[in-house]
Structures are given as structure tokens and as C-alpha cells.
C-alpha positions as CSV (number, residue, x, y, z in Angstrom):
1,M,6.0,132.0,-55.0
2,I,8.9,129.6,-55.5
3,K,7.6,127.3,-52.8
4,I,4.2,127.3,-54.5
5,L,5.7,126.2,-57.8
6,I,7.7,123.5,-56.1
7,G,4.6,122.4,-54.2
8,I,2.6,122.2,-57.4
9,T,5.4,120.2,-59.0
10,S,5.4,117.9,-56.0
11,L,1.7,117.2,-56.7
12,I,2.5,116.5,-60.4
13,F,4.9,113.9,-59.2
14,I,2.2,112.3,-57.0
15,L,-0.2,112.2,-59.9
16,I,2.4,110.6,-62.2
17,G,3.3,108.1,-59.4
18,I,-0.4,107.2,-59.0
19,L,-0.6,106.7,-62.8
20,H,2.4,104.3,-62.8
21,V,0.9,102.3,-59.9
22,F,-2.4,102.1,-61.9
23,W,-0.5,100.8,-64.9
24,A,1.5,98.4,-62.8
25,F,-1.7,96.7,-61.7
26,G,-3.1,96.4,-65.2
27,G,-4.7,99.8,-65.9
28,S,-4.5,100.7,-69.6
29,W,-5.7,104.4,-69.7
30,G,-3.0,106.4,-71.4
31,V,-0.6,103.5,-72.1
32,N,-0.9,103.9,-75.9
33,T,0.8,107.3,-75.8
34,A,3.1,106.7,-72.8
35,L,5.5,104.3,-74.5
36,P,7.6,105.0,-77.6
37,T,6.8,102.8,-80.6
38,K,9.0,101.5,-83.4
39,D,8.8,103.4,-86.7
40,D,5.7,102.4,-88.7
41,S,4.5,100.1,-86.0
42,K,2.3,100.1,-83.0
43,L,4.7,97.8,-81.1
44,P,6.3,99.5,-78.1
45,V,10.1,99.8,-78.0
46,L,10.0,98.5,-74.5
47,R,7.6,96.5,-72.4
48,P,7.9,97.5,-68.8
49,R,7.0,94.8,-66.3
50,M,5.0,95.3,-63.1
51,L,8.0,95.7,-60.8
52,G,9.7,98.2,-63.1
53,T,6.5,100.3,-63.4
54,L,6.0,100.2,-59.7
55,F,9.6,101.3,-59.2
56,I,9.1,104.3,-61.4
57,G,6.0,105.1,-59.5
58,L,7.9,104.9,-56.2
59,L,10.6,107.2,-57.7
60,C,7.9,109.7,-58.5
61,F,6.7,109.6,-54.9
62,F,10.3,109.9,-53.7
63,A,10.8,112.9,-56.0
64,S,7.7,114.5,-54.5
65,V,8.9,114.1,-51.0
66,L,12.4,115.2,-51.9
67,L,11.1,118.5,-53.2
68,L,9.0,119.0,-50.1
69,V,12.0,118.2,-47.9
70,Q,14.1,120.7,-49.8
71,I,11.7,123.5,-49.1
72,D,11.2,122.4,-45.5
73,L,7.5,121.5,-46.0
74,F,8.1,117.8,-44.9
75,A,8.6,118.2,-41.2
76,V,9.7,114.6,-40.6
77,I,13.0,115.1,-42.6
78,K,15.0,118.3,-42.7
79,S,16.7,119.6,-45.8
80,S,20.4,118.8,-46.0
81,H,23.4,118.7,-48.3
82,L,22.1,115.3,-49.4
83,S,18.7,116.6,-50.4
84,K,20.4,119.5,-52.2
85,W,22.6,117.1,-54.2
86,L,19.7,114.8,-55.0
87,C,17.8,117.8,-56.3
88,I,20.8,118.7,-58.6
89,A,20.9,115.0,-59.7
90,G,17.1,115.1,-60.4
91,G,17.5,118.3,-62.4
92,I,20.3,116.7,-64.5
93,V,18.3,113.5,-65.1
94,F,15.2,115.3,-66.3
95,L,17.2,117.7,-68.5
96,L,18.9,114.7,-70.1
97,R,15.5,113.1,-70.6
98,A,14.2,116.2,-72.3
99,I,17.2,116.3,-74.6
100,G,16.6,112.6,-75.4
101,E,18.6,109.6,-76.5
102,G,18.5,110.5,-80.2
103,K,16.0,108.0,-81.6
104,Y,12.7,107.7,-79.7
105,V,12.5,110.3,-76.9
106,G,13.4,114.0,-76.3
107,F,13.5,117.1,-78.4
108,F,16.2,115.7,-80.7
109,K,14.6,112.4,-81.5
110,K,14.7,111.0,-85.1
111,I,11.3,109.3,-85.1
112,K,8.8,112.2,-84.9
113,H,5.6,111.0,-86.5
114,T,4.4,108.3,-84.1
115,R,1.6,108.9,-81.6
116,F,4.1,108.9,-78.7
117,A,6.6,111.1,-80.5
118,K,3.9,113.8,-81.0
119,Q,2.9,113.6,-77.3
120,D,6.6,113.7,-76.3
121,T,7.3,116.8,-78.3
122,A,4.2,118.6,-77.1
123,F,4.0,117.5,-73.5
124,Y,6.5,115.0,-72.1
125,S,9.8,116.7,-73.0
126,P,8.5,120.2,-72.0
127,L,7.4,118.7,-68.7
128,C,10.9,117.3,-68.2
129,V,12.4,120.7,-68.8
130,W,10.0,122.1,-66.2
131,L,10.9,119.3,-63.7
132,S,14.6,119.9,-64.3
133,F,14.1,123.6,-63.7
134,I,12.2,123.0,-60.5
135,F,14.7,120.5,-59.2
136,L,17.6,122.9,-59.9
137,L,15.6,125.8,-58.4
138,A,14.9,123.7,-55.3
139,S,18.6,122.9,-54.9
140,F,19.3,126.6,-54.4
141,I,16.9,127.0,-51.5
């Protein structure tokens, strides 16, 4: 059962990675709710460039492979102490993302009425808690 949950989470990372590659090459579907905006404005707080967006997509693909490696479903690379510690690091990173930086993202954000903030509270932050849980779970396998 645990391997199934980790496998599903690996697929989620692949989908998120594909979405970032789509955005990097000019796609606009979902962009309006994917970036935090300033209070009472539709201007995004940050404007990621193509390379930055591609890098996030590659990190998502790497996270997918890392999870598969950790549960020994990626035959080319065997799980190791490194993959275990990378899973722990991933768990910490996503837990910190779920908590947030205090203003725009996470459960403890101050700006809560923007379109992004509502999506973040309902979907993105809970997803980050799930990803954190799965990474930490995978580190114990």
C-alpha cells in the first residue's frame, strides 16, 4: 500500500513537471492561480523566467525519480543513504512550503483573499503537506 501511495505521488510530480515545462514554453493555462499576487492587485509577486520555470519542472521530474528509487522501482539506480537523506530533505522543504513565508504562501500567510491565496489554502498547501509526508515516509523504507 505504501509503495502505491508513493507511486501515485511520483505521478503527481510528473504531472506538475509537465505543467512547468508547458508554462516555460509559453503556456498560460492555470498561470493566473499559480503565482501569488500583491494585495489588491493582479500583479504577480514574482515573474519566473523560462529557465527558472524549466528548473522547477526538472526538480519535479527528479523528485519523481527519487521516490521511485527509494522504493526500488527504478531499476537503473538503487536506493542508498543519499536517496534516503534527499527524501528527508524533500520532506522538510515541502513542510516548510506548507507552513509558508508569512505573507503570500502557506497556511500562515497574511494575504488570504487573493485568487492565489484561496487556491493555496484549499489545494497547494495541503498538497505540500502530502508531499512532505510521502517523502518522509519514503525515507523510512
